[in-house]
C-alpha positions as CSV (number, residue, x, y, z in Angstrom):
1,M,4.2,1.9,-7.8
2,L,2.4,3.4,-10.8
3,I,-0.1,0.5,-11.0
4,V,-1.2,1.2,-7.4
5,L,-1.9,4.8,-8.3
6,E,-4.3,3.7,-11.0
7,Y,-6.3,1.8,-8.4
8,V,-6.1,4.7,-5.9
9,D,-7.5,7.0,-8.7
10,L,-10.4,4.5,-9.3
11,L,-11.2,4.4,-5.6
12,L,-11.2,8.2,-5.3
13,E,-13.7,8.4,-8.2
14,N,-16.0,5.9,-6.5
15,V,-16.4,6.9,-2.9
16,D,-17.7,10.1,-1.2
17,A,-15.3,11.4,1.4
18,N,-14.5,14.9,2.6
19,E,-11.1,13.8,3.6
20,V,-9.0,10.9,2.4
21,L,-5.5,10.1,3.7
22,I,-3.4,8.0,1.2
23,T,-0.3,6.5,2.8
24,S,2.2,3.8,2.2
25,D,4.9,1.9,4.0
26,H,8.4,3.3,4.1
27,G,10.9,2.3,1.4
28,N,13.7,-0.3,1.3
29,A,17.3,0.4,0.7
30,M,18.6,-1.0,-2.6
31,G,22.4,-0.7,-2.0
32,E,22.5,3.0,-1.1
33,Y,25.5,3.6,1.1
34,G,25.9,-0.2,1.3
35,Y,22.5,-0.7,3.0
36,Y,19.9,-3.3,1.8
37,G,16.3,-3.8,3.1
38,H,15.4,-1.5,6.0
39,P,18.0,-1.9,8.7
40,R,17.6,0.2,11.9
41,W,19.7,3.4,12.4
42,T,20.3,4.1,8.7
43,P,20.8,7.7,7.4
44,I,18.5,7.2,4.4
45,K,15.5,9.5,4.6
46,S,13.2,7.3,2.6
47,L,13.6,4.5,5.1
48,K,12.5,6.7,8.0
49,E,9.6,8.7,6.5
50,V,6.2,7.3,5.6
51,P,4.7,9.1,2.6
52,A,1.2,10.5,3.0
53,V,-1.1,12.7,0.8
54,R,-4.4,14.3,2.0
55,T,-7.2,14.7,-0.5
56,S,-11.0,14.2,-1.0
57,A,-13.1,11.9,-3.0
58,T,-16.4,12.1,-5.0
59,D,-18.3,9.1,-6.3
60,S,-18.9,9.6,-10.0
61,G,-21.2,6.6,-10.1
62,E,-19.6,5.3,-13.3
63,Y,-17.9,2.2,-11.9
64,E,-19.7,-0.9,-10.9
65,P,-17.4,-3.4,-9.2
66,S,-17.5,-7.1,-9.9
67,T,-19.3,-9.1,-7.2
68,E,-17.4,-12.2,-8.0
69,R,-15.4,-13.4,-5.0
70,T,-12.4,-15.6,-4.9
71,E,-11.8,-18.1,-2.1
72,G,-9.1,-17.0,0.3
73,G,-6.3,-19.2,1.5
74,S,-6.4,-21.2,4.7
75,N,-5.1,-19.7,8.0
76,Q,-2.0,-21.7,7.4
77,D,-1.5,-20.3,3.9
78,I,-2.0,-16.8,5.3
79,E,0.5,-17.3,8.2
80,E,3.0,-18.7,5.7
81,R,2.7,-15.6,3.5
82,L,3.1,-13.3,6.5
83,R,6.2,-15.3,7.6
84,D,7.6,-15.0,4.1
85,L,7.2,-11.3,4.2
86,G,8.9,-11.1,7.6
87,Y,5.8,-10.2,9.7
88,L,5.9,-13.4,11.8
């Protein structure tokens, strides 16, 4: 999680926005009360609430992103990844 915050900080220092909403997916159970993953109807608050923070952003002009692009996978590769993650 902390590595993501580093990139969120970089983004907030390099865009201009009066209002920014930073959000995330809900959590996964890791054995709490015998639950694993994110089964329905569990009493664990972190599985039901989506974290969100409202802030603003100002471009400092200090960061110049790389324009180097990597080739993406084929549609089949993307579908396989989504299936592995449980989205398909």
